[in-house]
KOLDOTI-962820 format. One record per residue: residue number from 0; residue in three letters; x, y, z of N, C-alpha, C, O in turn. Coordinates in pm, whole numbers. Example, Ala and Ser with C-alpha at 12.3 -4.5 7.8 and 13.67 -1.06 7.14 Angstrom:
<rs>
<r k="0" r="ALA" n_x="1319" n_y="-569" n_z="780" ca_x="1230" ca_y="-450" ca_z="780" c_x="1320" c_y="-330" c_z="780" o_x="1424" o_y="-332" o_z="846"/>
<r k="1" r="SER" n_x="1285" n_y="-225" n_z="708" ca_x="1367" ca_y="-106" ca_z="714" c_x="1290" c_y="3" c_z="787" o_x="1341" o_y="114" o_z="804"/>
</rs>
This chain:
<rs>
<r k="0" r="MET" n_x="4005" n_y="2697" n_z="-2210" ca_x="4039" ca_y="2825" ca_z="-2274" c_x="4173" c_y="2865" c_z="-2169" o_x="4173" o_y="2847" o_z="-2048"/>
<r k="1" r="ALA" n_x="4248" n_y="2905" n_z="-2224" ca_x="4413" ca_y="2937" ca_z="-2167" c_x="4372" c_y="3124" c_z="-2097" o_x="4307" o_y="3198" o_z="-2172"/>
<r k="2" r="ILE" n_x="4402" n_y="3159" n_z="-2007" ca_x="4430" ca_y="3265" ca_z="-1981" c_x="4558" c_y="3319" c_z="-1964" o_x="4632" o_y="3292" o_z="-1869"/>
<r k="3" r="THR" n_x="4585" n_y="3397" n_z="-2060" ca_x="4767" ca_y="3455" ca_z="-2063" c_x="4757" c_y="3599" c_z="-1952" o_x="4667" o_y="3682" o_z="-1959"/>
<r k="4" r="ILE" n_x="4846" n_y="3601" n_z="-1877" ca_x="4902" ca_y="3692" ca_z="-1801" c_x="4998" c_y="3771" c_z="-1863" o_x="5096" o_y="3732" o_z="-1927"/>
<r k="5" r="THR" n_x="4961" n_y="3890" n_z="-1839" ca_x="5117" ca_y="4004" ca_z="-1904" c_x="5163" c_y="4065" c_z="-1758" o_x="5091" o_y="4091" o_z="-1662"/>
<r k="6" r="ASN" n_x="5265" n_y="4076" n_z="-1768" ca_x="5331" ca_y="4134" ca_z="-1651" c_x="5380" c_y="4265" c_z="-1668" o_x="5440" o_y="4268" o_z="-1776"/>
<r k="7" r="TYR" n_x="5385" n_y="4397" n_z="-1601" ca_x="5442" ca_y="4495" ca_z="-1654" c_x="5555" c_y="4580" c_z="-1544" o_x="5526" o_y="4618" o_z="-1430"/>
<r k="8" r="GLY" n_x="5674" n_y="4597" n_z="-1606" ca_x="5730" ca_y="4684" ca_z="-1465" c_x="5723" c_y="4837" c_z="-1522" o_x="5667" o_y="4863" o_z="-1629"/>
<r k="9" r="LEU" n_x="5796" n_y="4951" n_z="-1430" ca_x="5827" ca_y="5059" ca_z="-1493" c_x="5969" c_y="5124" c_z="-1446" o_x="6029" o_y="5085" o_z="-1345"/>
<r k="10" r="THR" n_x="6008" n_y="5208" n_z="-1516" ca_x="6121" ca_y="5274" ca_z="-1531" c_x="6122" c_y="5381" c_z="-1501" o_x="6033" o_y="5417" o_z="-1578"/>
<r k="11" r="TRP" n_x="6156" n_y="5487" n_z="-1439" ca_x="6155" ca_y="5643" ca_z="-1475" c_x="6293" c_y="5704" c_z="-1387" o_x="6374" o_y="5626" o_z="-1337"/>
<r k="12" r="THR" n_x="6307" n_y="5842" n_z="-1377" ca_x="6406" ca_y="5938" ca_z="-1316" c_x="6310" c_y="6007" c_z="-1213" o_x="6215" o_y="6081" o_z="-1239"/>
<r k="13" r="ASP" n_x="6356" n_y="5967" n_z="-1091" ca_x="6332" ca_y="6089" ca_z="-970" c_x="6346" c_y="6262" c_z="-1037" o_x="6407" o_y="6299" o_z="-1137"/>
<r k="14" r="PRO" n_x="6265" n_y="6341" n_z="-940" ca_x="6290" ca_y="6464" ca_z="-950" c_x="6428" c_y="6519" c_z="-901" o_x="6456" o_y="6637" o_z="-917"/>
<r k="15" r="ASP" n_x="6535" n_y="6406" n_z="-827" ca_x="6662" ca_y="6474" ca_z="-821" c_x="6766" c_y="6408" c_z="-934" o_x="6888" o_y="6423" o_z="-930"/>
<r k="16" r="GLY" n_x="6691" n_y="6331" n_z="-1036" ca_x="6781" ca_y="6274" ca_z="-1161" c_x="6859" c_y="6138" c_z="-1132" o_x="6962" o_y="6092" o_z="-1182"/>
<r k="17" r="THR" n_x="6773" n_y="6090" n_z="-1031" ca_x="6826" ca_y="5909" ca_z="-999" c_x="6730" c_y="5838" c_z="-1081" o_x="6609" o_y="5862" o_z="-1087"/>
<r k="18" r="PRO" n_x="6791" n_y="5751" n_z="-1141" ca_x="6727" ca_y="5652" ca_z="-1196" c_x="6678" c_y="5517" c_z="-1118" o_x="6742" o_y="5444" o_z="-1042"/>
<r k="19" r="ARG" n_x="6535" n_y="5511" n_z="-1166" ca_x="6478" ca_y="5415" ca_z="-1109" c_x="6434" c_y="5301" c_z="-1148" o_x="6481" o_y="5266" o_z="-1256"/>
<r k="20" r="ALA" n_x="6357" n_y="5227" n_z="-1100" ca_x="6258" ca_y="5078" ca_z="-1189" c_x="6209" c_y="4988" c_z="-1067" o_x="6264" o_y="4958" o_z="-961"/>
<r k="21" r="SER" n_x="6097" n_y="4961" n_z="-1118" ca_x="5985" ca_y="4920" ca_z="-999" c_x="6024" c_y="4755" c_z="-964" o_x="6049" o_y="4680" o_z="-1058"/>
<r k="22" r="VAL" n_x="6028" n_y="4710" n_z="-837" ca_x="6090" ca_y="4571" ca_z="-829" c_x="5986" c_y="4453" c_z="-814" o_x="6012" o_y="4337" o_z="-785"/>
<r k="23" r="VAL" n_x="5864" n_y="4507" n_z="-839" ca_x="5717" ca_y="4455" ca_z="-830" c_x="5663" c_y="4455" c_z="-1001" o_x="5668" o_y="4547" o_z="-1083"/>
<r k="24" r="SER" n_x="5611" n_y="4311" n_z="-1017" ca_x="5512" ca_y="4347" ca_z="-1126" c_x="5321" c_y="4385" c_z="-1102" o_x="5236" o_y="4360" o_z="-1017"/>
<r k="25" r="TYR" n_x="5328" n_y="4459" n_z="-1239" ca_x="5198" ca_y="4548" ca_z="-1227" c_x="5097" c_y="4440" c_z="-1355" o_x="5149" o_y="4359" o_z="-1432"/>
<r k="26" r="ASP" n_x="4954" n_y="4471" n_z="-1344" ca_x="4889" ca_y="4429" ca_z="-1455" c_x="4886" c_y="4572" c_z="-1548" o_x="4968" o_y="4663" o_z="-1558"/>
<r k="27" r="GLN" n_x="4790" n_y="4556" n_z="-1593" ca_x="4805" ca_y="4696" ca_z="-1739" c_x="4731" c_y="4783" c_z="-1633" o_x="4767" o_y="4900" o_z="-1621"/>
<r k="28" r="ALA" n_x="4671" n_y="4754" n_z="-1586" ca_x="4570" ca_y="4870" ca_z="-1453" c_x="4656" c_y="4929" c_z="-1419" o_x="4683" o_y="5046" o_z="-1445"/>
<r k="29" r="SER" n_x="4713" n_y="4849" n_z="-1352" ca_x="4802" ca_y="4909" ca_z="-1209" c_x="4920" c_y="5002" c_z="-1275" o_x="4941" o_y="5122" o_z="-1263"/>
<r k="30" r="ALA" n_x="4981" n_y="4914" n_z="-1339" ca_x="5093" ca_y="5020" ca_z="-1437" c_x="5068" c_y="5122" c_z="-1486" o_x="5161" o_y="5202" o_z="-1478"/>
<r k="31" r="ASP" n_x="4908" n_y="5184" n_z="-1576" ca_x="4922" ca_y="5289" ca_z="-1586" c_x="4875" c_y="5412" c_z="-1437" o_x="4899" o_y="5532" o_z="-1427"/>
<r k="32" r="ASP" n_x="4806" n_y="5321" n_z="-1347" ca_x="4811" ca_y="5417" ca_z="-1233" c_x="4923" c_y="5457" c_z="-1142" o_x="4940" o_y="5562" o_z="-1080"/>
<r k="33" r="ARG" n_x="4996" n_y="5346" n_z="-1147" ca_x="5139" ca_y="5440" ca_z="-1096" c_x="5238" c_y="5489" c_z="-1183" o_x="5344" o_y="5525" o_z="-1131"/>
<r k="34" r="LYS" n_x="5219" n_y="5500" n_z="-1349" ca_x="5255" ca_y="5607" ca_z="-1407" c_x="5249" c_y="5732" c_z="-1378" o_x="5339" o_y="5815" o_z="-1373"/>
<r k="35" r="ALA" n_x="5103" n_y="5743" n_z="-1353" ca_x="5039" ca_y="5846" ca_z="-1355" c_x="5063" c_y="5925" c_z="-1182" o_x="5054" o_y="6042" o_z="-1146"/>
<r k="36" r="ARG" n_x="5091" n_y="5814" n_z="-1116" ca_x="5101" ca_y="5873" ca_z="-1004" c_x="5243" c_y="5948" c_z="-944" o_x="5267" o_y="6026" o_z="-852"/>
<r k="37" r="LEU" n_x="5345" n_y="5859" n_z="-1079" ca_x="5476" ca_y="5883" ca_z="-1103" c_x="5515" c_y="6023" c_z="-1102" o_x="5571" o_y="6093" o_z="-1018"/>
<r k="38" r="GLU" n_x="5459" n_y="6053" n_z="-1247" ca_x="5440" ca_y="6173" ca_z="-1278" c_x="5362" c_y="6268" c_z="-1234" o_x="5387" o_y="6386" o_z="-1262"/>
<r k="39" r="ALA" n_x="5257" n_y="6232" n_z="-1161" ca_x="5204" ca_y="6404" ca_z="-1065" c_x="5295" c_y="6392" c_z="-925" o_x="5244" o_y="6434" o_z="-822"/>
<r k="40" r="GLY" n_x="5410" n_y="6342" n_z="-922" ca_x="5518" ca_y="6332" ca_z="-798" c_x="5633" c_y="6389" c_z="-899" o_x="5735" o_y="6424" o_z="-839"/>
<r k="41" r="GLY" n_x="5637" n_y="6399" n_z="-998" ca_x="5779" ca_y="6500" ca_z="-1009" c_x="5862" c_y="6359" c_z="-1175" o_x="5910" o_y="6359" o_z="-1289"/>
<r k="42" r="ALA" n_x="5840" n_y="6312" n_z="-1115" ca_x="5896" ca_y="6174" ca_z="-1195" c_x="5903" c_y="6209" c_z="-1316" o_x="5799" o_y="6262" o_z="-1354"/>
<r k="43" r="THR" n_x="6049" n_y="6197" n_z="-1458" ca_x="6006" ca_y="6198" ca_z="-1576" c_x="6059" c_y="6087" c_z="-1664" o_x="6161" o_y="6029" o_z="-1625"/>
<r k="44" r="ASP" n_x="6013" n_y="6057" n_z="-1755" ca_x="6095" ca_y="5983" ca_z="-1849" c_x="6034" c_y="5846" c_z="-1793" o_x="6106" o_y="5749" o_z="-1775"/>
<r k="45" r="VAL" n_x="5884" n_y="5844" n_z="-1765" ca_x="5837" ca_y="5717" ca_z="-1674" c_x="5810" c_y="5618" c_z="-1817" o_x="5774" o_y="5666" o_z="-1924"/>
<r k="46" r="GLU" n_x="5831" n_y="5501" n_z="-1798" ca_x="5785" ca_y="5413" ca_z="-1917" c_x="5735" c_y="5268" c_z="-1843" o_x="5788" o_y="5217" o_z="-1744"/>
<r k="47" r="ILE" n_x="5622" n_y="5216" n_z="-1915" ca_x="5585" ca_y="5096" ca_z="-1872" c_x="5667" c_y="4987" c_z="-2010" o_x="5673" o_y="4998" o_z="-2132"/>
<r k="48" r="VAL" n_x="5720" n_y="4882" n_z="-1910" ca_x="5779" ca_y="4782" ca_z="-1974" c_x="5686" c_y="4666" c_z="-1949" o_x="5631" o_y="4634" o_z="-1843"/>
<r k="49" r="GLU" n_x="5678" n_y="4605" n_z="-2079" ca_x="5643" ca_y="4409" ca_z="-2053" c_x="5763" c_y="4343" c_z="-2000" o_x="5875" o_y="4347" o_z="-2052"/>
<r k="50" r="THR" n_x="5730" n_y="4282" n_z="-1893" ca_x="5806" ca_y="4184" ca_z="-1839" c_x="5756" c_y="4018" c_z="-1851" o_x="5649" o_y="3966" o_z="-1882"/>
<r k="51" r="GLU" n_x="5876" n_y="3969" n_z="-1815" ca_x="5873" ca_y="3837" ca_z="-1771" c_x="5852" c_y="3802" c_z="-1672" o_x="5907" o_y="3872" o_z="-1586"/>
<r k="52" r="PRO" n_x="5768" n_y="3684" n_z="-1617" ca_x="5769" ca_y="3647" ca_z="-1453" c_x="5907" c_y="3660" c_z="-1395" o_x="6009" o_y="3627" o_z="-1456"/>
<r k="53" r="GLY" n_x="5906" n_y="3706" n_z="-1287" ca_x="6036" ca_y="3710" ca_z="-1222" c_x="6164" c_y="3773" c_z="-1247" o_x="6267" o_y="3765" o_z="-1181"/>
<r k="54" r="GLU" n_x="6135" n_y="3847" n_z="-1371" ca_x="6236" ca_y="3946" ca_z="-1441" c_x="6240" c_y="4051" c_z="-1372" o_x="6125" o_y="4080" o_z="-1339"/>
<r k="55" r="ARG" n_x="6339" n_y="4149" n_z="-1318" ca_x="6395" ca_y="4241" ca_z="-1226" c_x="6451" c_y="4341" c_z="-1314" o_x="6564" o_y="4331" o_z="-1361"/>
<r k="56" r="LEU" n_x="6377" n_y="4431" n_z="-1334" ca_x="6412" ca_y="4558" ca_z="-1429" c_x="6531" c_y="4606" c_z="-1385" o_x="6572" o_y="4585" o_z="-1271"/>
<r k="57" r="GLN" n_x="6596" n_y="4679" n_z="-1477" ca_x="6704" ca_y="4767" ca_z="-1418" c_x="6679" c_y="4906" c_z="-1428" o_x="6598" o_y="4947" o_z="-1511"/>
<r k="58" r="PRO" n_x="6747" n_y="4998" n_z="-1341" ca_x="6690" ca_y="5120" ca_z="-1350" c_x="6753" c_y="5189" c_z="-1511" o_x="6841" o_y="5115" o_z="-1553"/>
<r k="59" r="LYS" n_x="6731" n_y="5296" n_z="-1594" ca_x="6818" ca_y="5320" ca_z="-1693" c_x="6924" c_y="5411" c_z="-1647" o_x="6907" o_y="5493" o_z="-1557"/>
<r k="60" r="GLY" n_x="7021" n_y="5397" n_z="-1703" ca_x="7149" ca_y="5454" ca_z="-1636" c_x="7282" c_y="5531" c_z="-1762" o_x="7387" o_y="5579" o_z="-1719"/>
</rs>
């Protein structure tokens, strides 16, 4: 039985308007937790994005 691992990254905008992107990969539960913490800290436009292994997200701009 093969195990499929899906990686996720996040993009968001800081409260001061600076676009950001995560430099690490998360599993789904960790990505959901990180999204909630970012939003609680005032970040906007927080999105969870499925990524390929080794892929590095770029901030939206």
